[in-house]
N, C-alpha and C positions, 0 to 999 in steps of 0.2 A: 647627368648626376646618376650614376647607378644605384642599384637598391642597397648597397651596403653602405654608400654614402649618404643615401637619404636615412638608413637606420641609424647612422653613426650622428646626423644632423638633429634626428628627434631625440636621441638619448641625452645630448648636449643641451639642447632647448628645455627639455624636461628638467635635468639637472639644475638647470638655470631658474626654472620656475620654482623649484623647491627651496631654493636659497634666499631670494630676493625678497624685498619688503613692498616693493611697489612695481608695477608693470604699466607703462604708458605707451599706447598705441597711437602712432602717427601716420598721415598720409601724406605721401610724397607726390608732389606735383610738379615733377620735371625739375628735380633738382640737378644742378651742374655738379662736376667731380669736385670742384673746390669748394662749393657750399656744404656738400656731403662730408668732406675732409674737415671743415672748420666745425660742422656740427659734432662729428666724431671726437675731434680735439675738445670742444667744450663740454661734452658728455664726460671723458675721461678725467679731464681736471676737476669736474664735481664729483668724480667718484661713480660714476654710472657707465653702462655700456649701450651701444646703439646697434641693432642688427637688423638687417634686412634678411628676412626669411619668407619662404614659400608659405602662403595661407595654409594650404593643405597640411605640409608638414608642422607648421606652428599649432594647427588644430588637434593635430594626432600628440603633439607633445604637452597641450593642455591638459589632456585626459589624466584623471587621477590625481590633481593638482588643486590648490586651493584657487587658483584662476580659471577655472574651468568655464566661469560664466562669460569669459572675454570671446569665446568663438564666434558670437554673433558678430563682432566689431571686424573681424577679419576678412574684409571684403576689398578688393581693388588693390592699388599698390601702396601695402602699409609696411610698417617697420615698427620695431620693439625696442623701447627705452626701459631699461631695467637698471634697479639699485638696490643695495641692501638697506641704505638709509632711506626711509619711506619719503622724503622731500627731493633728494638729489636729482634723480631722473626728471620728476615732474617740473622742478625750477629750471633745470638746463634746456629743457625741451621748450617750455613756455617762453624763457627769455631768448631763445631762438627763434621761434615762431612770430615774436615781437618785430623783429627786424627782417623776416624773410618771409615773402607770401608764397613761397614755393612749399612750405610745409603747413599741415593743417593737424591740429591735435583732433583726434577722434573721440578718445575716453581712455581709460584705465582700470586699474583695480589696485587696491591696498589690501592685500590679504584677501577674504572673501567679499569684502566690501567694493560693489562695482561703481565707478565714477564716470559721469559723463564730461563733457568737455569743461563745463563750468566748475566740476569737482575737481578736475585735475588742476584747474588754474587757481582754485581755493588752496588746494594743497600746495601748488608752488609759491604762494603768498606767506606761507608759514616759514618760521626760523628752520634751519637746517639742525641736524641732530648735534654737531658740532657748536653751532651757535648757541643751541640751548644749553648744552655742557657749559661754555664759558659763562654765560647767565647766570647760571647755578653756582659755578666756582665764585664768581664775583659777589653774589648774593651772601655766600657763606665766609667767604674772606672780609667782606666789608665790617660785620660786627667786631672781628678780631681785632682788625686794624684801629677802629674806634678805642676797643678797650685799651690797646697798648699807647694810644695817643692820650687817654686819660689817665693811665698808670703813670706816665711820664710827665704829663703837664704840671703836677705839683713840684716835683724834683726840678724842673726846668724854672720855674718861678722862683724858687727858693735860691737856686743858683744866680739868677738876675739880681734878685735882692742882694745878696751878699757880694756879688761883683760891683754894684751900686754902692756900697757901704764900702767897699774896699778902694774905690775910685775916689770917694768923698774923702776918707780919711788921707788917702795919699796927695789929694790936692789942698 
């Protein structure tokens, strides 16, 4: 990797750090290509990205971002999982780590808040942004549905009563 490629990599990582809501740092313990591909696919499906970057370049990219405190975690064979949704990257990484002993959650950060391994796991247990939106829409929609049912109930009862009288008269 020559100097211009390194500068481009640092600029790209810096732009990523300025856009995302969470960064999770993992340690790779000899994952195979198939396992790494499966992890990247799982991350992509969750709306996150997974990138192996040189620690030195990642440390340079962290400067002047809200994730500057992560520099101490970048030792050894690490990789970065990032996502705009504060839960997506953590959830995908923790789920994959449950079924694969070749990856270890080191820590992460959500904005300026540094997270240890337990913090990342706690973040992963929270519902995602889309799940929260669905619950909110459900809560807002439920009272409107009940009001509509209550408004229609008296008319439906009257229609049944008239129908019963009509059937009785016809018989």
